[in-house]
N, C-alpha and C positions, 0 to 999 in steps of 0.2 A: 624292284626297289630294294636296296641293300641298306640295313641299319647296323649299328655297332653293338646292340644289346637286346636281350629278350624284352626288357622293360620298354624299350622304344617300340618294338614290334607290337606289344600289347596296347600301347597308347595309340597305335594306328589300327586298332581293332583286329589285330592278327590276320590281316588280309592275306589271301592266298598267294599273291605275287610279291610278298615281302619275305626276304630272307635275312638271316643274321650272320655277319662276319665280324667277329670281335676285333678290337685292337690287339696288337701283340708286341712281343719284344724278342730280340735275338737270344738264343740259348747260349749260356756261357760255355767256355771250353771244358769246364769241369764243375762238378757240384761243389758248392761252397760249404764250409763248416761254420757253425754259429759260435763264434768266440769273441764276443763284444768286449770293448775296452771302457765301458761305462760312459757312453755318450748317447745323446739323442741327436737326430739329424733331419735335415730337410733338403730336398733338391727340387729346383724349379726355375722358371724364367722370372726374374725379379722385376721386370717391367710389365708383367701381366697383372692387371688390377685385382682379380680374385686371389692371386698369391700374395700381393701386398696386403690386402685385407686380412688374409688368413694369418700372416705373420704378426700383424698389428694386434689382432684378437688374441693370438697365442701369447704374445709378449706382455700385453696389458692385463689379461684375464686369467690365463692358465699358468704361465711361467711363475708368477709369484707364489702360487700354491705349491708347485713342485720345489721351488727354492726353499720353502720352509723345511722340507725334508732333506734336500740336497743343495745347500747354499753355494757349493763350489762346482756344481755340475756345469758342463759346457754344452751349449746347443750349437751344432756345426751346420752351416748353411752353404750349400753348393749352388752357384748361379752367378752369371755375369753381373757385377755391381752396376748400379745406376743411381740417378738422383733420388729414386724412391727409398733407397736404403737409408738416407739421412733421417727419415722419420721412423726408422725401425731399429734404433740403437737401444738395446736393453742389456742389463748386466749379463755377462758371460755368453752373449750372442757372438759367435765367431764366423765372420763372413770369409769364406775360403776362395771366392771367385769361381770362374768357370773351370771345370775339370773335365777334360776330354774323356777319360776313362775313370769313373768313380768307383771302380771295383774295390780298391784298397780302402777307400773311405767308407763304403758300405760295411766292410768287414769290421770296422771299429764300433759301429752303432748298435746299441741295444734295441733301437727301433727307428724306423723312418716315419716321420710324422706328416700327416696330410690334414691340417686343420681348416680345410676350406669351408666357407659358409655361403658362397655365391659361385655362379658359373655353371656351365653345362658341359656335356660330353663325358667320355670316360677318361680316367687318369692314367696316362702312360707311366707316371712315377710309381703307381702302385704295382703295376705289372713288372716294372723294372726291379723294384724291391723284392718281389716274389722270386724273380730270376736270380737274385743275389742271396737268397735265403736270409733276408733281413725282415724281421717282423714289421708289420704296418699297424699304426694307430691312426684312425681316420674319423672324420665326421661322417654322417650319413650322406651329406652332399658330396663329400670327397670320394666316397665309395660308390657313387651312383653308376649303374651300368656294369659294374664288376660282379661276376657271379661268385660272390664270397659270402661267408657266414660268420657273424659275430661270435667270438670266443672259440672259433674253430681255426680258420685260416687268416683272420684279421680281428682287430679289436676296434669297436666303433663306440664313440662317445660324442654327443652333439651339444652338450653343455660343458661349461668350464670345469665343474666339479668331476664329472664322469671322465672327461678327457684327461684331466690331471691324474685322477686315480689310476687309469690304465697306464700312464707313463710311470708313475711311482711303483706300481706293482711289477711292471716288467723290468724295472731297474733292480728291484729287490729279489726277483725270482727268475734266475737265468733258465731254469727248467721250463717255466711257462713260456719264456721267449723262444726257446728251442722248439717247443711244441707248436707254437704259432708259425715259426719259420719253416718247419718241416711241412706243415699242412699247406702253407702258401706256395712252397716249392712244388708240392704234388699237384696243386691246382694249376700252376703255371705249366707244368709238363702236360697236363691233361687237356688244357683248353687254350692257353695263350702263347705258346711258342709257334714259330712260323710253319714248321712242318705240319702241325695239326691244323692250323688255319688254312694252309695250302690245300688240304684235303677238302675243307668246306668249300673253297673256291671251285675246285674241280667238280664237286658234286653239284653245285649251283649251275656251272657252265653246262654240264651234261644235261641237267634238267631243262635248261632253256633250249 
C-alpha cells in the first residue's frame, strides 16, 4: 500500500507493507530569487469547494485585519474563474484567471496563501510555491501531510488573528520572507522534487 505522507502511514498503524511516496512538483530550470513586489497571492482550482470556502473565510475574516495595516494591498488569485467567484468579491481581490506558467506571478508575491479549513490530501500548491522560492502561509489543514515546520519552512496560522499576523509580518519583514523561502526551497530539493521521489519508487519496487 502506498500513501502520500508519514501521517497517513501512522493513521494506518505503521503497517509493514505500507510505504510513503509523497506528492511532488517539477524542478524549475533555475533557482529563483526572493524579490517580491508587495502582493499576497493564491493559486488553485476555483470550483473546488474547499478552495471556495478558504477564499470566503479569508475575505470575510482575515482580509479586513490585513487591510487595516495595508488598505491598498492587492490579493492576486490565479485560477480559472467560474460562478463561485461571484460570491467571492472583496476589495482589492484581483482574479487573474488561469495562467499556464505562473512563475512570473509567484515572483511578485511576498507569500502564497493556503487558508484551507476543509478537505483532505496533500497540497500541490504548497510544494509548487516551495519550488518557486515563494514563502507559504497556511492553516494546519492546508499543510496536512507536508513534512514542514512552522516558522522554519512555512508559517502556519489556523485562526483569523494568527493568519493575518503572519501575512502582515511577512509584508513588513522581507528578511523573514527570504528566510522562509530559502528553507522551503531546501525542503523541496530534499524531499519533493521528482528525482528524489523517483529514488523512493525505485527502492520500493526493489523491496517488493
